[in-house]
N, CA, C and O atoms as a GROMACS GRO file, in nm:
protein
  536
    1MET      N    1  -4.720   2.948  -2.169
    1MET     CA    2  -4.612   3.032  -2.130
    1MET      C    3  -4.649   3.114  -2.008
    1MET      O    4  -4.585   3.096  -1.904
    2LEU      N    5  -4.749   3.202  -2.014
    2LEU     CA    6  -4.781   3.287  -1.900
    2LEU      C    7  -4.881   3.227  -1.805
    2LEU      O    8  -4.881   3.262  -1.687
    3ALA      N    9  -4.964   3.140  -1.850
    3ALA     CA   10  -5.061   3.081  -1.759
    3ALA      C   11  -5.093   2.940  -1.807
    3ALA      O   12  -5.206   2.910  -1.846
    4LEU      N   13  -4.994   2.857  -1.805
    4LEU     CA   14  -5.010   2.720  -1.850
    4LEU      C   15  -5.117   2.651  -1.768
    4LEU      O   16  -5.109   2.650  -1.645
    5ILE      N   17  -5.216   2.593  -1.833
    5ILE     CA   18  -5.334   2.540  -1.768
    5ILE      C   19  -5.349   2.392  -1.795
    5ILE      O   20  -5.323   2.346  -1.906
    6ILE      N   21  -5.391   2.316  -1.693
    6ILE     CA   22  -5.419   2.175  -1.710
    6ILE      C   23  -5.565   2.156  -1.748
    6ILE      O   24  -5.596   2.075  -1.835
    7SER      N   25  -5.654   2.229  -1.685
    7SER     CA   26  -5.796   2.218  -1.716
    7SER      C   27  -5.837   2.329  -1.813
    7SER      O   28  -5.759   2.420  -1.840
    8ILE      N   29  -5.959   2.320  -1.864
    8ILE     CA   30  -6.007   2.419  -1.960
    8ILE      C   31  -6.048   2.546  -1.886
    8ILE      O   32  -6.115   2.541  -1.783
    9ILE      N   33  -6.006   2.659  -1.940
    9ILE     CA   34  -6.037   2.789  -1.881
    9ILE      C   35  -6.130   2.864  -1.974
    9ILE      O   36  -6.104   2.877  -2.093
   10LEU      N   37  -6.238   2.915  -1.917
   10LEU     CA   38  -6.328   3.001  -1.995
   10LEU      C   39  -6.281   3.145  -1.990
   10LEU      O   40  -6.289   3.217  -2.089
   11SER      N   41  -6.232   3.187  -1.872
   11SER     CA   42  -6.179   3.322  -1.859
   11SER      C   43  -6.077   3.326  -1.746
   11SER      O   44  -6.078   3.243  -1.655
   12LEU      N   45  -5.988   3.424  -1.756
   12LEU     CA   46  -5.885   3.442  -1.654
   12LEU      C   47  -5.858   3.591  -1.642
   12LEU      O   48  -5.843   3.661  -1.743
   13GLU      N   49  -5.852   3.639  -1.520
   13GLU     CA   50  -5.820   3.778  -1.490
   13GLU      C   51  -5.707   3.778  -1.388
   13GLU      O   52  -5.707   3.695  -1.297
   14ALA      N   53  -5.612   3.868  -1.401
   14ALA     CA   54  -5.503   3.876  -1.304
   14ALA      C   55  -5.435   4.012  -1.312
   14ALA      O   56  -5.426   4.072  -1.419
   15ASP      N   57  -5.387   4.058  -1.198
   15ASP     CA   58  -5.298   4.173  -1.194
   15ASP      C   59  -5.157   4.119  -1.211
   15ASP      O   60  -5.131   4.002  -1.183
   16PHE      N   61  -5.065   4.203  -1.256
   16PHE     CA   62  -4.927   4.158  -1.269
   16PHE      C   63  -4.829   4.270  -1.239
   16PHE      O   64  -4.859   4.388  -1.253
   17VAL      N   65  -4.710   4.228  -1.197
   17VAL     CA   66  -4.594   4.316  -1.185
   17VAL      C   67  -4.489   4.256  -1.276
   17VAL      O   68  -4.454   4.138  -1.263
   18GLN      N   69  -4.439   4.337  -1.368
   18GLN     CA   70  -4.339   4.292  -1.464
   18GLN      C   71  -4.210   4.367  -1.438
   18GLN      O   72  -4.208   4.490  -1.437
   19THR      N   73  -4.102   4.293  -1.417
   19THR     CA   74  -3.972   4.353  -1.391
   19THR      C   75  -3.876   4.312  -1.500
   19THR      O   76  -3.852   4.193  -1.522
   20LYS      N   77  -3.821   4.410  -1.570
   20LYS     CA   78  -3.727   4.385  -1.679
   20LYS      C   79  -3.588   4.426  -1.633
   20LYS      O   80  -3.566   4.540  -1.591
   21THR      N   81  -3.493   4.333  -1.640
   21THR     CA   82  -3.356   4.358  -1.602
   21THR      C   83  -3.268   4.344  -1.726
   21THR      O   84  -3.278   4.244  -1.798
   22SER      N   85  -3.183   4.443  -1.750
   22SER     CA   86  -3.097   4.442  -1.867
   22SER      C   87  -2.963   4.503  -1.833
   22SER      O   88  -2.954   4.594  -1.750
   23ALA      N   89  -2.859   4.453  -1.896
   23ALA     CA   90  -2.726   4.510  -1.877
   23ALA      C   91  -2.720   4.654  -1.927
   23ALA      O   92  -2.631   4.730  -1.887
   24LEU      N   93  -2.814   4.694  -2.013
   24LEU     CA   94  -2.815   4.828  -2.069
   24LEU      C   95  -2.884   4.931  -1.979
   24LEU      O   96  -2.879   5.051  -2.006
   25MET      N   97  -2.949   4.883  -1.870
   25MET     CA   98  -3.021   4.974  -1.780
   25MET      C   99  -2.953   4.973  -1.642
   25MET      O  100  -2.910   4.869  -1.594
   26LEU      N  101  -2.946   5.092  -1.580
   26LEU     CA  102  -2.886   5.100  -1.447
   26LEU      C  103  -2.974   5.033  -1.342
   26LEU      O  104  -2.923   4.966  -1.252
   27GLU      N  105  -3.104   5.050  -1.354
   27GLU     CA  106  -3.201   4.993  -1.260
   27GLU      C  107  -3.302   4.909  -1.337
   27GLU      O  108  -3.329   4.936  -1.454
   28PRO      N  109  -3.356   4.806  -1.272
   28PRO     CA  110  -3.463   4.729  -1.338
   28PRO      C  111  -3.583   4.819  -1.367
   28PRO      O  112  -3.612   4.912  -1.292
   29GLN      N  113  -3.651   4.790  -1.477
   29GLN     CA  114  -3.772   4.863  -1.513
   29GLN      C  115  -3.892   4.784  -1.461
   29GLN      O  116  -3.910   4.667  -1.496
   30VAL      N  117  -3.973   4.848  -1.377
   30VAL     CA  118  -4.088   4.781  -1.316
   30VAL      C  119  -4.217   4.840  -1.374
   30VAL      O  120  -4.236   4.961  -1.375
   31SER      N  121  -4.304   4.752  -1.423
   31SER     CA  122  -4.434   4.791  -1.477
   31SER      C  123  -4.542   4.712  -1.405
   31SER      O  124  -4.518   4.600  -1.360
   32THR      N  125  -4.661   4.772  -1.393
   32THR     CA  126  -4.774   4.700  -1.335
   32THR      C  127  -4.890   4.707  -1.431
   32THR      O  128  -4.897   4.795  -1.517
   33GLY      N  129  -4.983   4.612  -1.414
   33GLY     CA  130  -5.098   4.613  -1.502
   33GLY      C  131  -5.196   4.502  -1.472
   33GLY      O  132  -5.195   4.443  -1.364
   34HIS      N  133  -5.281   4.474  -1.570
   34HIS     CA  134  -5.388   4.376  -1.557
   34HIS      C  135  -5.403   4.302  -1.689
   34HIS      O  136  -5.396   4.362  -1.796
   35MET      N  137  -5.425   4.170  -1.680
   35MET     CA  138  -5.449   4.092  -1.801
   35MET      C  139  -5.583   4.023  -1.791
   35MET      O  140  -5.627   3.981  -1.684
   36SER      N  141  -5.649   4.011  -1.908
   36SER     CA  142  -5.779   3.944  -1.917
   36SER      C  143  -5.775   3.849  -2.036
   36SER      O  144  -5.729   3.885  -2.144
   37TYR      N  145  -5.822   3.729  -2.014
   37TYR     CA  146  -5.832   3.630  -2.122
   37TYR      C  147  -5.974   3.576  -2.124
   37TYR      O  148  -6.032   3.548  -2.019
   38ARG      N  149  -6.031   3.564  -2.243
   38ARG     CA  150  -6.162   3.502  -2.263
   38ARG      C  151  -6.148   3.398  -2.374
   38ARG      O  152  -6.098   3.428  -2.482
   39SER      N  153  -6.191   3.277  -2.346
   39SER     CA  154  -6.185   3.170  -2.444
   39SER      C  155  -6.278   3.201  -2.561
   39SER      O  156  -6.388   3.252  -2.537
   40PRO      N  157  -6.242   3.174  -2.682
   40PRO     CA  158  -6.121   3.102  -2.722
   40PRO      C  159  -6.006   3.192  -2.765
   40PRO      O  160  -5.892   3.145  -2.772
   41ASP      N  161  -6.031   3.322  -2.794
   41ASP     CA  162  -5.923   3.398  -2.858
   41ASP      C  163  -5.923   3.548  -2.827
   41ASP      O  164  -5.896   3.630  -2.915
   42TYR      N  165  -5.955   3.583  -2.702
   42TYR     CA  166  -5.950   3.724  -2.663
   42TYR      C  167  -5.845   3.740  -2.553
   42TYR      O  168  -5.846   3.667  -2.454
   43LEU      N  169  -5.754   3.837  -2.571
   43LEU     CA  170  -5.655   3.868  -2.469
   43LEU      C  171  -5.636   4.019  -2.464
   43LEU      O  172  -5.620   4.085  -2.566
   44ARG      N  173  -5.638   4.071  -2.343
   44ARG     CA  174  -5.610   4.213  -2.319
   44ARG      C  175  -5.498   4.220  -2.215
   44ARG      O  176  -5.514   4.171  -2.104
   45TRP      N  177  -5.386   4.280  -2.253
   45TRP     CA  178  -5.270   4.294  -2.165
   45TRP      C  179  -5.252   4.444  -2.148
   45TRP      O  180  -5.207   4.512  -2.240
   46ALA      N  181  -5.286   4.497  -2.029
   46ALA     CA  182  -5.288   4.642  -2.007
   46ALA      C  183  -5.190   4.683  -1.899
   46ALA      O  184  -5.198   4.638  -1.785
   47TYR      N  185  -5.097   4.770  -1.936
   47TYR     CA  186  -5.004   4.828  -1.840
   47TYR      C  187  -5.066   4.956  -1.786
   47TYR      O  188  -5.126   5.033  -1.862
   48ASP      N  189  -5.053   4.980  -1.654
   48ASP     CA  190  -5.102   5.106  -1.599
   48ASP      C  191  -4.990   5.192  -1.542
   48ASP      O  192  -5.008   5.313  -1.527
   49LYS      N  193  -4.874   5.134  -1.511
   49LYS     CA  194  -4.758   5.210  -1.463
   49LYS      C  195  -4.634   5.146  -1.519
   49LYS      O  196  -4.631   5.023  -1.530
   50PRO      N  197  -4.532   5.218  -1.555
   50PRO     CA  198  -4.516   5.362  -1.539
   50PRO      C  199  -4.591   5.443  -1.645
   50PRO      O  200  -4.605   5.565  -1.631
   51GLN      N  201  -4.639   5.377  -1.749
   51GLN     CA  202  -4.721   5.447  -1.848
   51GLN      C  203  -4.835   5.355  -1.890
   51GLN      O  204  -4.824   5.233  -1.880
   52VAL      N  205  -4.941   5.414  -1.938
   52VAL     CA  206  -5.056   5.337  -1.984
   52VAL      C  207  -5.028   5.286  -2.126
   52VAL      O  208  -4.992   5.362  -2.215
   53LEU      N  209  -5.046   5.155  -2.143
   53LEU     CA  210  -5.027   5.091  -2.272
   53LEU      C  211  -5.116   4.967  -2.274
   53LEU      O  212  -5.111   4.886  -2.181
   54VAL      N  213  -5.195   4.951  -2.378
   54VAL     CA  214  -5.287   4.837  -2.385
   54VAL      C  215  -5.262   4.761  -2.514
   54VAL      O  216  -5.263   4.818  -2.623
   55TRP      N  217  -5.240   4.630  -2.499
   55TRP     CA  218  -5.231   4.539  -2.613
   55TRP      C  219  -5.356   4.454  -2.609
   55TRP      O  220  -5.391   4.400  -2.504
   56GLU      N  221  -5.421   4.442  -2.722
   56GLU     CA  222  -5.546   4.367  -2.725
   56GLU      C  223  -5.554   4.284  -2.852
   56GLU      O  224  -5.519   4.330  -2.961
   57MET      N  225  -5.600   4.161  -2.836
   57MET     CA  226  -5.619   4.073  -2.950
   57MET      C  227  -5.754   4.005  -2.935
   57MET      O  228  -5.786   3.949  -2.830
   58ASN      N  229  -5.833   4.011  -3.042
   58ASN     CA  230  -5.965   3.948  -3.044
   58ASN      C  231  -5.974   3.871  -3.175
   58ASN      O  232  -6.003   3.928  -3.280
   59GLY      N  233  -5.950   3.739  -3.167
   59GLY     CA  234  -5.943   3.660  -3.289
   59GLY      C  235  -5.821   3.701  -3.368
   59GLY      O  236  -5.710   3.699  -3.315
   60GLN      N  237  -5.839   3.738  -3.492
   60GLN     CA  238  -5.728   3.782  -3.577
   60GLN      C  239  -5.705   3.932  -3.568
   60GLN      O  240  -5.603   3.982  -3.616
   61GLU      N  241  -5.799   4.005  -3.508
   61GLU     CA  242  -5.786   4.151  -3.499
   61GLU      C  243  -5.700   4.190  -3.380
   61GLU      O  244  -5.714   4.133  -3.271
   62THR      N  245  -5.612   4.286  -3.401
   62THR     CA  246  -5.522   4.329  -3.295
   62THR      C  247  -5.484   4.475  -3.315
   62THR      O  248  -5.496   4.529  -3.425
   63ASN      N  249  -5.439   4.538  -3.207
   63ASN     CA  250  -5.397   4.677  -3.214
   63ASN      C  251  -5.245   4.691  -3.200
   63ASN      O  252  -5.196   4.797  -3.162
   64VAL      N  253  -5.170   4.584  -3.230
   64VAL     CA  254  -5.026   4.585  -3.206
   64VAL      C  255  -4.948   4.546  -3.332
   64VAL      O  256  -5.005   4.495  -3.429
   65ASN      N  257  -4.818   4.571  -3.328
   65ASN     CA  258  -4.731   4.536  -3.440
   65ASN      C  259  -4.712   4.384  -3.447
   65ASN      O  260  -4.744   4.314  -3.351
   66PRO      N  261  -4.661   4.332  -3.559
   66PRO     CA  262  -4.650   4.187  -3.577
   66PRO      C  263  -4.567   4.115  -3.471
   66PRO      O  264  -4.599   4.002  -3.435
   67GLN      N  265  -4.461   4.178  -3.420
   67GLN     CA  266  -4.377   4.114  -3.318
   67GLN      C  267  -4.454   4.094  -3.187
   67GLN      O  268  -4.450   3.987  -3.127
   68VAL      N  269  -4.525   4.198  -3.144
   68VAL     CA  270  -4.606   4.188  -3.022
   68VAL      C  271  -4.721   4.091  -3.045
   68VAL      O  272  -4.761   4.018  -2.955
   69GLN      N  273  -4.774   4.089  -3.166
   69GLN     CA  274  -4.882   3.997  -3.200
   69GLN      C  275  -4.837   3.852  -3.180
   69GLN      O  276  -4.914   3.769  -3.131
   70LYS      N  277  -4.712   3.820  -3.217
   70LYS     CA  278  -4.659   3.685  -3.195
   70LYS      C  279  -4.655   3.652  -3.047
   70LYS      O  280  -4.691   3.542  -3.006
   71LEU      N  281  -4.612   3.750  -2.966
   71LEU     CA  282  -4.607   3.729  -2.822
   71LEU      C  283  -4.746   3.707  -2.765
   71LEU      O  284  -4.766   3.618  -2.682
   72LEU      N  285  -4.844   3.786  -2.808
   72LEU     CA  286  -4.982   3.770  -2.760
   72LEU      C  287  -5.038   3.634  -2.800
   72LEU      O  288  -5.110   3.571  -2.722
   73ARG      N  289  -5.005   3.588  -2.919
   73ARG     CA  290  -5.050   3.454  -2.961
   73ARG      C  291  -4.989   3.346  -2.874
   73ARG      O  292  -5.055   3.247  -2.841
   74MET      N  293  -4.863   3.363  -2.836
   74MET     CA  294  -4.798   3.266  -2.747
   74MET      C  295  -4.865   3.266  -2.611
   74MET      O  296  -4.885   3.160  -2.551
   75ILE      N  297  -4.900   3.384  -2.560
   75ILE     CA  298  -4.969   3.394  -2.431
   75ILE      C  299  -5.104   3.324  -2.438
   75ILE      O  300  -5.138   3.244  -2.351
   76MET      N  301  -5.182   3.354  -2.542
   76MET     CA  302  -5.315   3.292  -2.555
   76MET      C  303  -5.304   3.141  -2.569
   76MET      O  304  -5.384   3.067  -2.510
   77ALA      N  305  -5.207   3.094  -2.644
   77ALA     CA  306  -5.190   2.950  -2.660
   77ALA      C  307  -5.153   2.884  -2.528
   77ALA      O  308  -5.194   2.771  -2.500
   78SER      N  309  -5.075   2.954  -2.446
   78SER     CA  310  -5.039   2.899  -2.316
   78SER      C  311  -5.158   2.894  -2.223
   78SER      O  312  -5.178   2.797  -2.151
   79VAL      N  313  -5.239   3.001  -2.224
   79VAL     CA  314  -5.357   3.006  -2.137
   79VAL      C  315  -5.456   2.896  -2.176
   79VAL      O  316  -5.514   2.831  -2.089
   80SER      N  317  -5.474   2.876  -2.306
   80SER     CA  318  -5.572   2.778  -2.352
   80SER      C  319  -5.520   2.636  -2.348
   80SER      O  320  -5.597   2.541  -2.366
   81GLY      N  321  -5.390   2.619  -2.325
   81GLY     CA  322  -5.331   2.486  -2.322
   81GLY      C  323  -5.283   2.439  -2.458
   81GLY      O  324  -5.229   2.328  -2.468
   82GLU      N  325  -5.300   2.518  -2.562
   82GLU     CA  326  -5.260   2.478  -2.697
   82GLU      C  327  -5.109   2.482  -2.717
   82GLU      O  328  -5.059   2.417  -2.809
   83ALA      N  329  -5.036   2.556  -2.635
   83ALA     CA  330  -4.892   2.571  -2.655
   83ALA      C  331  -4.819   2.439  -2.643
   83ALA      O  332  -4.718   2.417  -2.711
   84GLN      N  333  -4.869   2.351  -2.559
   84GLN     CA  334  -4.803   2.222  -2.541
   84GLN      C  335  -4.809   2.139  -2.670
   84GLN      O  336  -4.718   2.061  -2.695
   85ASP      N  337  -4.912   2.156  -2.749
   85ASP     CA  338  -4.932   2.076  -2.870
   85ASP      C  339  -4.896   2.149  -2.998
   85ASP      O  340  -4.897   2.088  -3.105
   86ASP      N  341  -4.864   2.277  -2.991
   86ASP     CA  342  -4.841   2.356  -3.111
   86ASP      C  343  -4.691   2.374  -3.135
   86ASP      O  344  -4.625   2.452  -3.066
   87ALA      N  345  -4.638   2.301  -3.233
   87ALA     CA  346  -4.495   2.306  -3.262
   87ALA      C  347  -4.451   2.444  -3.306
   87ALA      O  348  -4.339   2.486  -3.274
   88LYS      N  349  -4.536   2.518  -3.380
   88LYS     CA  350  -4.501   2.653  -3.427
   88LYS      C  351  -4.479   2.747  -3.309
   88LYS      O  352  -4.384   2.826  -3.308
   89ILE      N  353  -4.567   2.739  -3.210
   89ILE     CA  354  -4.554   2.825  -3.091
   89ILE      C  355  -4.429   2.788  -3.012
   89ILE      O  356  -4.359   2.876  -2.961
   90GLN      N  357  -4.400   2.660  -3.000
   90GLN     CA  358  -4.280   2.618  -2.929
   90GLN      C  359  -4.153   2.666  -3.000
   90GLN      O  360  -4.058   2.709  -2.935
   91ARG      N  361  -4.153   2.660  -3.134
   91ARG     CA  362  -4.037   2.710  -3.211
   91ARG      C  363  -4.020   2.861  -3.191
   91ARG      O  364  -3.908   2.908  -3.173
   92GLU      N  365  -4.131   2.935  -3.193
   92GLU     CA  366  -4.124   3.080  -3.175
   92GLU      C  367  -4.069   3.115  -3.037
   92GLU      O  368  -3.988   3.206  -3.023
   93SER      N  369  -4.113   3.043  -2.936
   93SER     CA  370  -4.065   3.064  -2.800
   93SER      C  371  -3.914   3.039  -2.792
   93SER      O  372  -3.841   3.118  -2.731
   94LYS      N  373  -3.868   2.932  -2.852
   94LYS     CA  374  -3.725   2.900  -2.851
   94LYS      C  375  -3.645   3.003  -2.929
   94LYS      O  376  -3.529   3.029  -2.897
   95ARG      N  377  -3.705   3.061  -3.032
   95ARG     CA  378  -3.636   3.164  -3.112
   95ARG      C  379  -3.616   3.292  -3.031
   95ARG      O  380  -3.513   3.358  -3.043
   96LEU      N  381  -3.716   3.327  -2.948
   96LEU     CA  382  -3.711   3.452  -2.873
   96LEU      C  383  -3.638   3.442  -2.740
   96LEU      O  384  -3.575   3.538  -2.696
   97PHE      N  385  -3.647   3.326  -2.675
   97PHE     CA  386  -3.597   3.314  -2.538
   97PHE      C  387  -3.497   3.200  -2.523
   97PHE      O  388  -3.509   3.095  -2.587
   98ARG      N  389  -3.397   3.223  -2.437
   98ARG     CA  390  -3.304   3.116  -2.400
   98ARG      C  391  -3.377   3.015  -2.312
   98ARG      O  392  -3.360   2.894  -2.327
   99SER      N  393  -3.459   3.068  -2.221
   99SER     CA  394  -3.540   2.979  -2.137
   99SER      C  395  -3.661   3.055  -2.082
   99SER      O  396  -3.660   3.178  -2.070
  100VAL      N  397  -3.764   2.977  -2.050
  100VAL     CA  398  -3.884   3.030  -1.986
  100VAL      C  399  -3.912   2.941  -1.866
  100VAL      O  400  -3.935   2.821  -1.880
  101ASN      N  401  -3.908   3.001  -1.747
  101ASN     CA  402  -3.930   2.926  -1.624
  101ASN      C  403  -4.063   2.968  -1.563
  101ASN      O  404  -4.089   3.087  -1.544
  102ILE      N  405  -4.147   2.870  -1.534
  102ILE     CA  406  -4.281   2.898  -1.484
  102ILE      C  407  -4.299   2.833  -1.348
  102ILE      O  408  -4.273   2.714  -1.330
  103VAL      N  409  -4.345   2.913  -1.251
  103VAL     CA  410  -4.383   2.860  -1.119
  103VAL      C  411  -4.535   2.859  -1.115
  103VAL      O  412  -4.600   2.962  -1.131
  104MET      N  413  -4.590   2.740  -1.094
  104MET     CA  414  -4.735   2.723  -1.098
  104MET      C  415  -4.798   2.738  -0.960
  104MET      O  416  -4.739   2.701  -0.859
  105ASP      N  417  -4.919   2.790  -0.958
  105ASP     CA  418  -5.004   2.790  -0.840
  105ASP      C  419  -5.092   2.666  -0.854
  105ASP      O  420  -5.184   2.662  -0.935
  106GLU      N  421  -5.062   2.565  -0.775
  106GLU     CA  422  -5.133   2.437  -0.789
  106GLU      C  423  -5.282   2.448  -0.757
  106GLU      O  424  -5.362   2.370  -0.809
  107ARG      N  425  -5.319   2.542  -0.673
  107ARG     CA  426  -5.460   2.560  -0.638
  107ARG      C  427  -5.542   2.602  -0.759
  107ARG      O  428  -5.649   2.545  -0.784
  108ASN      N  429  -5.494   2.700  -0.834
  108ASN     CA  430  -5.565   2.751  -0.952
  108ASN      C  431  -5.522   2.686  -1.082
  108ASN      O  432  -5.587   2.702  -1.185
  109GLU      N  433  -5.412   2.610  -1.077
  109GLU     CA  434  -5.352   2.550  -1.196
  109GLU      C  435  -5.313   2.655  -1.301
  109GLU      O  436  -5.331   2.634  -1.420
  110VAL      N  437  -5.261   2.769  -1.254
  110VAL     CA  438  -5.214   2.875  -1.344
  110VAL      C  439  -5.076   2.921  -1.297
  110VAL      O  440  -5.035   2.895  -1.184
  111ALA      N  441  -5.008   2.990  -1.386
  111ALA     CA  442  -4.876   3.044  -1.351
  111ALA      C  443  -4.892   3.155  -1.249
  111ALA      O  444  -4.979   3.241  -1.262
  112GLN      N  445  -4.807   3.154  -1.147
  112GLN     CA  446  -4.804   3.266  -1.054
  112GLN      C  447  -4.679   3.351  -1.074
  112GLN      O  448  -4.671   3.464  -1.027
  113ARG      N  449  -4.582   3.293  -1.146
  113ARG     CA  450  -4.457   3.363  -1.172
  113ARG      C  451  -4.397   3.307  -1.300
  113ARG      O  452  -4.388   3.185  -1.318
  114VAL      N  453  -4.355   3.397  -1.390
  114VAL     CA  454  -4.293   3.355  -1.515
  114VAL      C  455  -4.164   3.435  -1.532
  114VAL      O  456  -4.164   3.558  -1.523
  115GLU      N  457  -4.055   3.363  -1.556
  115GLU     CA  458  -3.926   3.427  -1.580
  115GLU      C  459  -3.883   3.391  -1.722
  115GLU      O  460  -3.867   3.274  -1.755
  116MET      N  461  -3.865   3.494  -1.805
  116MET     CA  462  -3.823   3.473  -1.943
  116MET      C  463  -3.683   3.530  -1.961
  116MET      O  464  -3.659   3.649  -1.939
  117ILE      N  465  -3.591   3.444  -1.999
  117ILE     CA  466  -3.454   3.486  -2.021
  117ILE      C  467  -3.431   3.492  -2.172
  117ILE      O  468  -3.438   3.391  -2.241
  118GLU      N  469  -3.404   3.613  -2.220
  118GLU     CA  470  -3.387   3.634  -2.363
  118GLU      C  471  -3.249   3.586  -2.407
  118GLU      O  472  -3.160   3.563  -2.324
  119LYS      N  473  -3.231   3.571  -2.536
  119LYS     CA  474  -3.104   3.524  -2.593
  119LYS      C  475  -2.988   3.615  -2.553
  119LYS      O  476  -2.875   3.568  -2.537
  120ASN      N  477  -3.015   3.746  -2.537
  120ASN     CA  478  -2.909   3.842  -2.502
  120ASN      C  479  -2.883   3.850  -2.352
  120ASN      O  480  -2.798   3.928  -2.309
  121GLY      N  481  -2.953   3.771  -2.271
  121GLY     CA  482  -2.934   3.770  -2.126
  121GLY      C  483  -3.030   3.859  -2.049
  121GLY      O  484  -3.035   3.850  -1.926
  122ASP      N  485  -3.106   3.943  -2.117
  122ASP     CA  486  -3.208   4.024  -2.048
  122ASP      C  487  -3.311   3.931  -1.984
  122ASP      O  488  -3.341   3.825  -2.038
  123ILE      N  489  -3.363   3.972  -1.870
  123ILE     CA  490  -3.460   3.890  -1.796
  123ILE      C  491  -3.587   3.969  -1.774
  123ILE      O  492  -3.584   4.083  -1.729
  124THR      N  493  -3.700   3.906  -1.807
  124THR     CA  494  -3.831   3.963  -1.777
  124THR      C  495  -3.899   3.869  -1.679
  124THR      O  496  -3.918   3.751  -1.706
  125LEU      N  497  -3.935   3.924  -1.564
  125LEU     CA  498  -4.004   3.848  -1.460
  125LEU      C  499  -4.144   3.903  -1.447
  125LEU      O  500  -4.163   4.024  -1.429
  126ILE      N  501  -4.245   3.815  -1.457
  126ILE     CA  502  -4.384   3.855  -1.441
  126ILE      C  503  -4.442   3.779  -1.323
  126ILE      O  504  -4.439   3.656  -1.320
  127GLU      N  505  -4.495   3.853  -1.226
  127GLU     CA  506  -4.557   3.792  -1.108
  127GLU      C  507  -4.704   3.830  -1.106
  127GLU      O  508  -4.739   3.948  -1.114
  128PHE      N  509  -4.790   3.728  -1.096
  128PHE     CA  510  -4.934   3.747  -1.101
  128PHE      C  511  -4.994   3.748  -0.960
  128PHE      O  512  -4.946   3.678  -0.871
  129SER      N  513  -5.099   3.828  -0.943
  129SER     CA  514  -5.174   3.831  -0.815
  129SER      C  515  -5.322   3.852  -0.847
  129SER      O  516  -5.359   3.885  -0.960
  130ASN      N  517  -5.405   3.834  -0.746
  130ASN     CA  518  -5.550   3.851  -0.762
  130ASN      C  519  -5.603   3.772  -0.882
  130ASN      O  520  -5.685   3.823  -0.959
  131VAL      N  521  -5.556   3.650  -0.897
  131VAL     CA  522  -5.593   3.566  -1.010
  131VAL      C  523  -5.734   3.513  -0.991
  131VAL      O  524  -5.766   3.457  -0.887
  132GLN      N  525  -5.816   3.529  -1.093
  132GLN     CA  526  -5.953   3.476  -1.094
  132GLN      C  527  -5.972   3.392  -1.218
  132GLN      O  528  -5.960   3.441  -1.330
  133VAL      N  529  -6.001   3.264  -1.197
  133VAL     CA  530  -6.018   3.169  -1.306
  133VAL      C  531  -6.164   3.125  -1.308
  133VAL      O  532  -6.221   3.093  -1.204
  134ARG      N  533  -6.223   3.122  -1.427
  134ARG     CA  534  -6.360   3.072  -1.443
  134ARG      C  535  -6.363   2.968  -1.552
  134ARG      O  536  -6.469   2.913  -1.582
   0.00000   0.00000   0.00000
């Protein structure tokens, strides 16, 4: 979903800008942050603006509620390449989103832009920069 990979990734670091657009908001909500992934099952998704918020998952341990935990599992499965083969993750994605559009950076073989359109029409756009793949 967020960093669909063709080759095996040991780690991935990236900055991101996340823009949420909703009919319920007058202006889009823009957040910035940094994400870190370490194979096989560590993910840290940290927002630094407009407020500090950190979601972290290490194996089965997490500091987030069950709904966010599902999202983090989908992200990790996408980074590791397991999402393509995992029917449960694909079903969860279809349950949450009308569509997920990914623009790949062919040089790094990772997502550089992800647009998630929710069932209610809200749109979340995530754009990655300073991507480092190992």
